[in-house]
N, C-alpha and C positions, 0 to 999 in steps of 0.2 A: 532554519530549515529548507530542505531539500523540496522540489516540486515533482510531480509528476501526473498521468494518467492509470487508471484503472483497465488494465488490458483484457482480464477476466477476472471472475471471482466465481467458483464451483459451492455454494450454498451446501447441499447436504456434506459436502469432504470439509468444507471450513475452512480455505485457501483460494488463494489466488495472486497475479502477479501485476507489477505494477512497472508502464515505461518510465524510467526516471526523464525528466526535462534535460538531465543534463548528458545523454546519451550513454552508451553503454548497454549492457544486458539488463536485461529484465530483471526486475528484483521480487523474488517469493515472499509473501505474508502470509501470515496465519491468523484466523478469526481473534486469537488473543492478542494481536497486534494493535488492535482496532478502538480508537482511546473512547471509541461509542457503541458499546458490544448491540445497540438495538438496530444500529443502521445496516442496511444490505447495501455494501459497494456493487454499483454499475459500471458496466462497460466506457470509456470515456469520462466518467468523471473524475474531475480535479481532485488531489488530493495533496498534499502535504506530512513529511514523515521524516523520523529520524534516521539516522543511517546513511548510506549502506554499510552495513559489517558484512565480514567473511563468515563463511558458514560452511562445513566442508562439502556441502552437496551445492554451494555457489552463493554470489551476493543473496542477500535478502536486508526488507524494510526490519527498521524497528519497529518499538511498540510506538503506540501514538499518532497511527495513523489516521487524517482525521479529513474530513472533506475542505477544499477547499472556501468552499461556502459558510462552512462552520466556522474556519478558523479565522476567517475575516469579520463573521459577528462579534 
């Protein structure tokens, strides 16, 4: 699974962006893509995710976004 870090997350709107470790464009994600809907992504938080996948508006991360800390636990 690819890794990256949260660039920002807009809680009220329910979306944010991930900066992938592999470089390239930032990846969009929506709150439904979070593996644990109870977490609040924080800037610079390390995450792992599925994807990226092509989307009409650009690349996006797929479902299963997890904090690296949660993934390693």
